[in-house]
N, C-alpha and C positions, 0 to 999 in steps of 0.2 A: 850069767851066773857069777856071783861075787866069790872071790877067793880071799882067805884070811890075809890081813895086812901083816907083813913080817917085821916091819920096823918097830923097834922098841924106843918109845919117846921118853923124855925126861919125866920122872915121877913128880907130880905136883907137891908142894909143901903139905905136910900132914894136917895142917890146920885149915886148908883150903880145898873145898870140894868144887871141882870144875864140871859144870852141868851144861849139856847141849840140849836145850829145849826145842822140841819139834812140834809145830801145831799148824795145821791147815785152817784152824778156827782161830783167827786173830785179826784185830782191827788193822786197817790201813787208811790212807787219806781218802779213799773213795768209799770206804765202808766203816765209818767211825764207831758204829754200834756192834759190829760183827765180832762176837766172842769177847766182849769187854770183861767178862768174868775170868777168862783165861789170861787176858792181859793183866788184870789186877793180881791174880795169883802169881804170875811170872815176875811182875815188879816186886812183889813181896819177897819171893825167893831170892831175886837178884840183890835185894837190899840186906839179906842176911850177912852178918859179918864174916862168916866162914864159907861163903859161896862166891865163886866167879862164874858168870853165866853168859852164854852166847845164845841168841835166838835165831831159829830158822823157821820162817813162816811161809811155806810154799803157796803159790797161787795157781789154781787149776784153770787152764784156758783150752777151749776146744781147738782142733786143727782148723786151718784156713779152709773155706771162707767163713765158717761160723765165728771165727775169732774176730771178724770185722763187725759183728753185731754190736750195737751201742752198749749192750750189757757188759761186753768183754773189752771193748776198745778203751773203756775208762781205765783199765789196768795198765795201759801204756804209760800213764802218768805216775805209776807207782815205781819207785826206784828199786833196782835189784839189790842194793845195799844202802842202809841208812842208819842213823842214830834215831831210834824211836823211844822217846821219853827216857833217854839214858841207856837204853838197851842196844848193844851192837847187834844189828839185825840184817839177815839176808832174806830176800824174797824171790827165790828162783821160781821160774814158770815150769809147769809140767803139763803134758798133754792129757786133758780130761776128755777122752773119747766118748761122745754121747751115743745113746741108743743101745748100749750093750750091758746095761746094769752095773757099771763100775768094774767089770772084770779086769780091765787093763790099768786101772788107777794105780795099783801098787807097783806094777812093773814100770810104768811111766814115771812114777814118783822116785823110785830107786834110781832110775837112769838119770834123772835130773839132779838128785841129791849127792850121788857119789862124788862127782868132782867138787861140789861145793864143800862137803864135809872134809874131803881130802885137803882142800885149800885151808879151811879153818884149822885143821889139825896141825898144820905146819908151825903155828905159834900158839895153839891152844889145845893142849893134850887133854881133851875132855875125858872125864872118868866114867860118865854115864850118859845115856840118852834117855831123856824124859819126854815121852810121846804123850801129848795132852788131848788127843782125840783118837778114838780106837780105829777108825778107818778113813782113809787109807794109811794114816800115820803109823798105826801100830805094826801091821805087817811089814811096812817099809823099814821101820826102826829095827825090827828083828833082823832083817837081812843086813842092814848097816852095822848093827851091833856085832854081828858075827864077823863081818869084814874087818872092823877096827878092833875087835877083841875087848869090847866093853859091855857091861850089863845094860839091860833095857827095862824101863818101867813104862807101862801103858795105863792110861786112865780112861775109864768109861763114863760118859756124861749123859747119855739118853738115846738120841736118835742114832748115834754111832753103833749101838747094840740093837735097838728096836727095829731099825731099818736095815742097816748093813749086815747085821748078824743073822739075817734071814735071806733067802733067795740066792741069787747067783754068787754073792760074795761071802756067804755063810762059812764056807770051808776055809777061806783065808782068815776070817775073823777068829774062828775057833782055833785054828793052828797057831795064830799069833798069841792068843790067850794062853795056850798050853806051853808055848815056848818062852814067854816073857820071864825075866828074872823077878819082876815084881808087878803087881796089879793093884789098881786103885779103882774105887767106885764112889760116885757122889752120894750114894745112899745105900742102906741095907737092902732096900727093894731092888736097886740096880744090881747089887751083888747077886740077889736071887735070880734076876733075869739073865745074868752072865752064866750062872751055874746051870740054868735051864738049857743053854745051848752047848753045854759040855766043857765049860771052863772051870777048873777045879776051885770050888768055893773056899777051901781052906787056904788058898794062896791069895785071896782077894781081901784087901783092907779097905774099910770105909774111910773116905777122905772128903769131908763135907766142905761146902763152900764157905766163904766168909761174907761179911757185910760191913761197910764203913758206917759205924754207929755214930760218927760225928756228922757225916753228910746226911744220912737217912735218920731223921729224928722227928718227933712230934712238933707241930707248930700250932698256932691258933687256927683252928680249922675254918671258922667263919671268915677270918681275914684271908686265908689261903683261897677259899672258894671265891670270895669277892674279887680277888686279883685275877682270876681266870674267867670272871663273868658268870658264875654259877650261883643260883639260889636254890635252896632246898637240898634234899638228899642227893649225894653224888656217889656213883659207882664208877670205878676205873678198871680197865683191863689193860694188861701190858703183854705184848707178844706179837710175833710176826703174823701177818694176815694169811695164814695157811689153815687148811681144814683141821689139822691136828690140834691147834690151839682152841678150837671150839667157840670162836667169837659169835657164830650164828646162834648158838644155844643161849648165850648171855643176852644177845639182842632180842631174841624171842621172849626171854624172861621179862624183858622190860614192859611188855604188854600187860603184865600183872603187877607192875610197880608204878602206878600213876603218880605223877609229880616228881619222880626221880629222874636224874640225868645220867647218861652213860658216856664216858670218854674212852676211846680205845687208842692206845699208843702203839703204833707198829705199821709196817707196810708189807705188801706181798701180793701174790697172784689172786687171792680170794677177794680183793677189794671190789671188783665189779659185782660179784654175787652178794656181798654184804651191803653194798649201796642199794642194790635192788631189794634186798630184804627190808632195809630201813624204810624205803619208799613204800613198799607194799603194805607194811604194818603201820604206816602213818606215824612214824617215830622221828621224822626229820627234825622236829623242834627239840627233841630230847636226847638224841644219840648222834655223836660226832666221831668221825674217824680222823685222828690227829695226824696220821702219817708217821713217818720215821721221826722219832723224838730223841734228841741227844740225851745220852745217859745222864749228863749233868742236870737236865731239867726234870728227871724222874722224881727226885726227892720232894720237890714242891708239889708235883702232881699227886703223888701217892699220899702225902701228908694232908692234902685237901680232901681226899676221899673218905667217905664213911665206910666203904667196903671196897676191897679189891677182889674182883671175880675173874676166874680163869677156868674154862671148861675143857681142859686138855684131855685128849685121848691117851697120851703117853707123855711121860717126863722122866727125868732122873731125879733131880731135886731143883726146882725152878728158882733161880735167883730172885725173880720178882716176888715170890711168896715171902722170902725172908726180908727183902727190902721193904715190903709193905708193913710187915710186923714191926720192923725197926722204926717206922714212921708212926706207930701207934694205930695202924689201920688193920682191922681184922680181915680175914680172907675167906672166900667161899671158893672151894676148888673140888675137883673130882678126886677119886681114890687113886689117881695115877702116881706111879713111882713112889717117892718118899713122902707122900702127903701125910700119912699117919705118923711119920717121924717129925713133922713140923707142927701139925695141929694136934698137940698133945694135951691141951687144956681148952675148955669151952670158950674162954675169953679170946683165944687166938683165932677162932672162926669156926667154920663148918665144912665137913666133907659131904658133898651131895652127889646124887646120881646125875649123869650127864644128860639131863632133860630140862627143858625150860621151866616146867612147873616146879621141879625140885630146887632149881637155882633160885627161882623167885621166892619160894617159901623160906629158904635159908637166908637170903638177903633180907627179906622182910623181918625175920626174927631178930637179926642184928640191928636193923634200923629201929625196931621197936624197943629194944633193950640194949643200947650200945655199951660195950665194955669200956672201961677207962683206958685211955691211950697208954698210960704208964704200965697198966697190967698187960696190955697187948704187946708192948715193946719187950717185955721179959722173954717172950717167945723167940726173939731174935738174938738175945744176948748170949745164947749158946753158940752162935755162929760168928766167930771173929777171924779176921785175916791173920792176926798174930798166931792163933792156934793152927790155922791152915798152913802158914809158913813153917812153923815148928814141926808139924807132923810130916810135911813133905820133905823137909831137910832130913829128918830122922830116917824116913823111909829110903831115900836115895843114898844116904850115907851107909845104911845097913847093906844095901845091895853091893856097894863098892867094897865094903869090908869083907863081905862074904866071898867075893872073888879073890881077895887077898892081893 
């Protein structure tokens, strides 16, 4: 049980907001694509002239002997403290006990974070804790916020509500949502999902992602295809190889798209099943799994595509949707999460049922009558990192001001 911290530290200058950003979803040297959108948002906030920011990106590791598994041993090379792209970063380990549905994640995270935040606070009197993933970050941040006497903001992104907001950890998620000083959701649909599990809707603000419109931009599509050895129509999918992303649906749709190629950028446990699907359907010459693709390579891949297709069963608001639009590439997606908040015009793409035939029909329609890339790109121009930074700064500043 944490007790309130009694020491009163020096009040920071009135023109400087001191933010402690907490996120278990954040890249490191072993996982460069893990939470790159959280990284980009954090870098943007840290660059704000009125913000001073420290980052804590905890790493969950199971107890010994599971910690010796190659999947987790790689974390031994990740430093406990480092300068990550200009961010002063701590990466404490916490015990992620397997097989119990995450019930102990919060307790273990608080246990690991209390000494770390106490140490940080000796020379950085943070005004607010900014939890960038709802579980286990959010409930842990609530306990730590009470201990240090600072307000807490929690952001919901997708699986942190759709998965952790149900089952054994639902009570912890709901309690954190009701206790937080501020709440953010990546889409209006995400806000609805939060409200559905008992988090007060009126306290949730929509805080959409951004996209780098300089890096993600249209190029000569034929030249881009030639550079990756593709001729003819190209469909691209971007997302981890997990059932929720629905890659099997898009692969099966390819049987009704003769002459088209599909490239899937991502890695994950569904790879063997997807490889088997590709072989069984005789698509080995037209469908390729690219594996984990560096984020820096995605602009060229998305700009080469005629369509970006993703058959997710759930999302908050997928960054890949917006990045494709910025490249002038229309999207075919399911009605998951904030899909209807992104595909607001026909030229931006189609929302289709999560069935191979429906995806094939929607992709065919876009291939037959392709929208102009400049028209498609307008769908992404609503999502800028500058707007994301300004909104997050205003939100956190208001929480601090409310506390007085």
